[in-house]
C-alpha positions as CSV (number, residue, x, y, z in Angstrom):
1,M,49.1,-8.3,-16.9
2,P,49.0,-5.0,-16.4
3,A,46.7,-4.5,-19.7
4,M,44.2,-5.9,-16.4
5,L,44.7,-2.9,-13.9
6,P,42.3,-0.8,-15.1
7,D,39.6,-3.7,-15.3
8,R,39.9,-4.3,-11.3
9,I,40.6,-0.5,-10.7
10,F,36.4,-0.5,-12.7
11,L,35.9,-3.2,-10.5
12,L,36.2,-2.0,-7.3
13,F,34.7,1.5,-8.0
14,I,31.3,-0.7,-9.1
15,T,31.7,-2.1,-6.6
16,L,32.2,0.9,-3.8
17,F,29.4,2.3,-5.8
18,C,27.1,-0.6,-5.1
19,I,27.5,-0.1,-0.8
20,S,27.2,3.2,-1.2
21,T,23.6,3.6,-2.8
22,V,22.8,1.1,-0.5
23,F,23.3,2.2,2.4
24,A,22.5,5.7,1.1
25,L,19.4,3.4,0.3
26,N,18.7,2.3,3.9
27,N,20.1,5.4,6.1
28,H,17.0,7.9,4.1
29,P,17.9,11.2,5.9
30,V,14.0,10.5,7.1
31,D,12.2,12.7,9.9
32,S,13.0,9.8,11.8
33,D,10.5,10.3,14.5
34,K,7.4,9.2,11.9
35,W,8.3,6.1,10.8
36,T,8.7,2.8,12.9
37,D,9.3,-0.5,10.2
38,E,6.3,-1.3,9.9
39,Y,4.6,-2.5,6.4
40,D,8.2,-2.2,5.5
41,R,8.9,-5.4,2.7
42,H,5.4,-4.0,0.6
43,F,6.5,-1.3,-0.1
44,R,10.1,-2.4,-0.7
45,K,8.9,-5.0,-2.5
46,Y,6.3,-3.2,-5.1
47,S,9.0,-0.6,-5.2
48,K,10.9,-1.9,-6.9
49,R,8.7,-4.3,-8.8
50,Y,7.5,-1.2,-10.0
51,F,9.7,1.9,-9.7
52,G,13.4,-0.8,-9.9
53,P,15.7,-2.3,-7.5
54,L,17.5,1.4,-7.6
55,F,14.6,3.7,-6.9
56,D,14.2,4.9,-2.6
57,W,11.2,3.4,-1.1
58,H,10.4,6.2,1.5
59,W,9.3,7.9,-0.6
60,F,6.1,5.5,-0.9
61,K,6.4,4.7,2.1
62,A,5.8,9.1,3.1
63,Q,3.1,9.1,0.8
64,A,1.0,5.9,3.0
65,I,1.9,9.0,6.1
66,A,0.8,11.5,4.6
67,E,-2.4,10.0,3.2
68,S,-3.0,8.1,6.3
69,N,-0.8,8.4,8.9
70,L,0.1,4.5,8.0
71,N,-3.5,4.2,9.5
72,A,-4.9,0.7,7.4
73,D,-8.3,0.8,8.5
74,A,-8.6,4.2,7.4
75,V,-11.4,5.5,5.1
76,S,-11.5,9.3,3.9
77,H,-15.1,11.4,4.4
78,V,-15.0,10.4,0.5
79,G,-14.5,6.4,0.4
80,A,-10.8,6.0,-0.3
81,I,-9.5,3.3,1.8
82,G,-6.8,1.7,3.0
83,L,-2.6,3.1,4.0
84,M,-3.0,4.9,0.1
85,Q,-6.3,6.0,0.3
86,L,-7.8,4.6,-2.7
87,M,-10.2,5.2,-3.9
88,P,-12.6,2.3,-4.3
89,D,-13.6,2.6,-8.0
90,T,-9.8,2.9,-8.7
91,F,-9.0,0.2,-7.2
92,K,-11.2,-1.6,-9.1
93,E,-9.6,-0.4,-12.7
94,I,-6.1,-1.2,-11.1
95,T,-7.3,-5.0,-10.0
96,D,-8.9,-5.4,-13.8
97,K,-4.9,-5.9,-14.8
98,N,-3.5,-7.3,-12.0
99,P,-6.7,-10.0,-10.8
100,H,-4.0,-11.0,-8.4
101,F,-4.2,-7.7,-6.1
102,A,-6.7,-9.6,-3.4
103,E,-8.4,-6.4,-1.3
104,V,-7.9,-3.1,-1.4
105,D,-8.1,-3.5,2.9
106,Q,-5.4,-6.1,3.3
107,P,-2.9,-3.7,3.1
108,R,-0.3,-5.1,1.1
109,W,-2.7,-5.1,-2.0
110,N,-3.3,-1.8,-0.4
111,I,0.2,-0.6,-1.3
112,A,1.0,-2.9,-4.1
113,A,-2.2,-0.8,-5.6
114,G,-1.2,2.4,-4.4
115,I,2.6,1.7,-5.7
116,Y,1.1,0.5,-9.8
117,Y,-0.7,3.3,-9.7
118,D,2.3,5.8,-8.7
119,R,4.3,3.9,-11.8
120,L,1.7,4.7,-14.1
121,L,1.1,8.3,-13.2
122,Y,4.6,8.6,-12.9
123,R,4.8,7.5,-16.3
124,K,2.7,10.8,-18.1
125,F,5.6,12.9,-17.6
126,P,8.2,11.3,-19.8
127,T,9.6,14.1,-21.2
128,T,9.9,16.2,-17.6
129,P,13.2,15.4,-16.0
130,E,13.2,12.6,-13.0
131,Q,12.3,14.2,-9.7
132,D,9.7,16.7,-11.1
133,R,8.5,13.2,-12.9
134,L,8.5,12.6,-9.0
135,Y,6.6,15.2,-7.6
136,L,3.8,16.2,-10.6
137,A,2.9,12.1,-10.4
138,L,2.1,12.8,-6.7
139,A,0.3,15.4,-7.0
140,S,-2.3,13.4,-9.6
141,Y,-2.5,11.3,-6.8
142,N,-3.6,13.4,-4.3
143,A,-5.7,16.1,-7.5
144,G,-6.3,14.0,-10.3
145,Y,-4.2,13.8,-13.3
146,G,-6.6,15.7,-15.1
147,R,-6.2,19.0,-12.7
148,I,-1.6,18.7,-13.9
149,L,-2.9,18.5,-17.2
150,N,-4.7,21.6,-17.5
151,A,-1.9,22.9,-15.0
152,S,-0.1,21.9,-18.9
153,R,-1.4,23.9,-21.6
154,K,-2.1,26.6,-19.3
155,L,1.8,26.9,-18.7
156,Q,2.3,25.5,-23.0
157,T,4.4,22.8,-21.8
158,D,5.3,18.6,-22.4
159,A,8.0,19.3,-20.0
160,P,5.8,20.9,-16.5
161,L,7.4,20.8,-13.3
162,W,7.1,21.2,-10.2
163,Q,7.5,24.0,-9.3
164,Q,5.4,25.0,-12.7
165,V,2.0,23.7,-11.8
166,K,1.9,24.5,-8.2
167,P,0.4,27.8,-8.1
168,Y,-1.8,26.0,-10.5
169,M,-2.6,22.7,-7.9
170,P,-5.3,23.4,-5.1
171,R,-3.3,24.0,-1.2
172,E,-4.8,20.6,0.1
173,T,-2.1,19.2,-2.7
174,R,0.5,21.3,-2.7
175,D,0.5,21.1,1.2
176,Y,0.2,17.6,0.2
177,V,3.3,17.4,-1.9
178,S,5.0,19.6,1.0
179,R,4.4,16.9,3.4
180,I,5.8,14.6,1.5
181,K,9.3,16.3,0.7
182,T,8.9,17.2,4.1
183,L,8.8,13.5,6.0
184,M,12.0,12.9,2.4
185,G,14.1,15.5,4.4
186,V,14.0,17.5,1.5
């Protein structure tokens, strides 16, 4: 019987950790006056699908706020569409691999495609620390992966950090990542 005590302590620890993690994810210190619960189920679902259950889906909602101010009907001057401001050609490439993504102008599929695309970009930085991978993926989403790759070459590194790459980015991209971080309370 005494040998079971460490097992119970371990289980109690794991339970408390899981409860605190769920509480932390649901009470993220976001800038609350800019947030609504609109589209949350889609951000949760596709964040979980493409980044795993412990990834904070609020990052992608903050990205949508930065992209379109959560306007599903938004169309940019260059033709980017919807909440996640996807270019039609990018959406076409994504739907070639995900034919079930119906229409770019439908919020559900726009969010799904945007988060899927974030995942593709995130995977391009396998040796970079996790938080910097996210910042670089967001910067790539805004400015293009090629700009990040060029900056990495100039820095002569295979594991770039956002602070290293940031000076090589256009002001729009620096402001974009900064706005998302601010929306996240970081």
